[in-house]
N, C-alpha and C positions, 0 to 999 in steps of 0.2 A: 349501557354495557360497553366496556372498553374492549377494543379489538386490536390485536397485535399486528404490526406491519411486518413482522419477521416470520418467514416460513419455518416450519419445523423440519430440520435436516438431521434429526437424531438417528434415523435409520441408516443414512449414508455414513455417519460417524461410526456406528456399531460395526458396519461391514468393513470399513477401513481399519478399524482398531484390531482386526484379526492379523494384520500385517504391520501396521505402523503405530507409533506412540505419538500422542499430541499433548503438548504442554506449553505453559507460558514461557516465553523466552527470558533468559537471564544474562547477566553481564558476560559470563564465560562463553556464551553463544555468539558474541559479536564478530569474532574472526571468521568462523565458518559462514556466518550470515553474510558478511561482506563478500566472500568468495561466491556464494550462491547468487546474491543479487547482482554482482558484477557480470556473471555469466548470463543471467536472465535479461538484464537490461542491455548490455553491449552487444550480445549475439542473437537475442530473440525479440527485441523490441524495435519495431519499424522506425520510430522516431530517432532512436539512438543510432540506428544503422544509417539513416538518411544524413544525420549530422556527423557521421564518421567518427563517432565516439570510440575511444580505445579503452582497454582495461585499466590503464593508469588514471583515467578520468574518474573511475569509480572505486579505486583502491589506493588508499594512502593512510598514513597514521592519523591525519585529521579526520578523514571519513570514518575510520574505525572508531574514533572517539564519538563521532556523531551517532553511530549505531549503538554504542554503549548508552548514550543519553536517551535515545528513542526507546531502547529496551527497558530502561529503568523507569519509564512512564507506566509500565505494568499493563499495557493493552495489547501487546504483541504475542503471537503464537507461532509455534513451529511444528512441523511433522518430522518425525525421526524414524529411520529404518535402522534398528539397533542403536548405535551411538551417532550415526551419521544424520546430519540435518539435510533433508531432501526438499523441503518446501517451507515457506514462511510468509507471514503477513505482518507488516510493521504498521502500527497505528499509534497515534498520540494526540494530545489536545491541540487542535488547530491554532488556538490562541498562543500556544508556546512554540510555534513553528520556527520563528527566528532564534529562539533559545537553543535549537538543535544544531545551529550552524557553528562549526569550529573553524577558525581562521588557520589556513594551512601555511600562510606566510609567503605564498607564491601566487603569481597571476593565473587566474583560471584560463583554461584553454578556450578557444572560440566555440567548440562544441558545448562546453559546460555553461558558457555565457548564454548561448541560445537555448539550452535546456532550462536554465533559470528563468529566462523570459517566457518560455513556453508554459512553464508551471504557473507563473504569475498570471498569464492570460487565461489558463484553465480555471484558476481560482476565481477569476472575474470579480464579482462584488465582495467576495470573501478574501481578497488578496491582502487587504490591510489587516493582517491577522491580529496584531496587537490591540486593535480596537474592539475585537470580539470579546464576549463574556467568557470567563474561564469555565471549564468543564461543561460546555454546551455542545460543541461540535467535535466529534472524534474524527480525526483525519487518517484515512487509510492511505498511507504515503507510499509504501513499497509492497509489491506483491510479486512473488516468484511465479510468473505465469508463462506457460509454454503451450504449444499446440497439442502436445501429447495429452490424451484424455485422462490417463491416470494422474498425471501431474496437475492437470486442471482441477480434478476432484480434491486433491490434497490442498491446493490453494484455496478452494472453496471452503473446505472444513476449517482451515486456519483463519480465514476471514470471518466465518460464521462464529467461531469461538471468540474472536476479537469483538464482534458486534455484541455478543452476549455479555462479555466482560465490560464493554463500554456502557451498556444499559445498567449493569450492576453498579457501576461507579457513578451513575447519575447523569450520563450524557444524554442529550435529547435527540441529536441527529448524527449521521455519519456522512462524510463527504469524501469522494475519491476522484482522482483524475485518471481516467482509463486511457492509457497509451497503447493498449493491446486489446483486441476484441475479446480475449479470454478474461481480462479483468472486468470488462463490461458485462460479460455473461455471468461471472461470479456475483457481481453486485446485484444483477437483476434476478438471480436465482434465490438470493437471500431475502430480498425485500419485495413485498407484494406491490407496493407503490413507491415511486421515486420521481424526482424532477431532474430534467436536463438543465445544467447550469451554463455550460459552454460547449460549443461544438467547433472543432478545428478540422478542416477538410484538406488543407494543403500545407506543406512544409518544404521550403526550398523548391517551390514550383512542382512538387511531387504530391500525388494524392496520399492522404494519411487518414487512419481511423484514430480519432482522439476526441474523447468526450469527458466532461466532468459531470458528476451526478451527486445528488444529495437525497437522503431518505430519512424519515423519522424513525427513531429507535424506540421511543416510549409509546405505550398504548394510546390510542385515540379514543 
């Protein structure tokens, strides 16, 4: 008998749908998505705060095009209050991670260089993404996580829908780098079992919560 590794969160979705609309993200959502993620990362993510990242690190024409590419992978979902995007989860095929990079033509800031190294460290044995099989590992790359309970729930639902869509499209696993305890909680609420890939406890000699996790999507 096959057993699903994904918890049933349909009741949480039904309750949230009384106020919010959830749908797959589209190209036209890229600009509000960039604004949402810039706020979530630069102002609410400890790693970005420690590295003194600023809004312009996460907002540019090149980054906007990266969001368009990610959204077009068809694995990302957003929560809307009316027409306003209030939460989102960005996922794509980990094998295609380098394809999501758009050259801005300018030298990355020191903060962005360190963030790039940090992400590579978190990916650990999966960091050579091009060597991975296609359509095997869905990568939960960006999640608009906050300490606010309501916003956490919205992020949870967006992630859950992304997991279900990843399963539908034939992905076997999902991996994420949790740079916020709320992202970690989201992942562990969705999956019954998961594995720790990498744990980072210090950044610039300051304590940090940062873990990468992987879980099986397909039934066992």
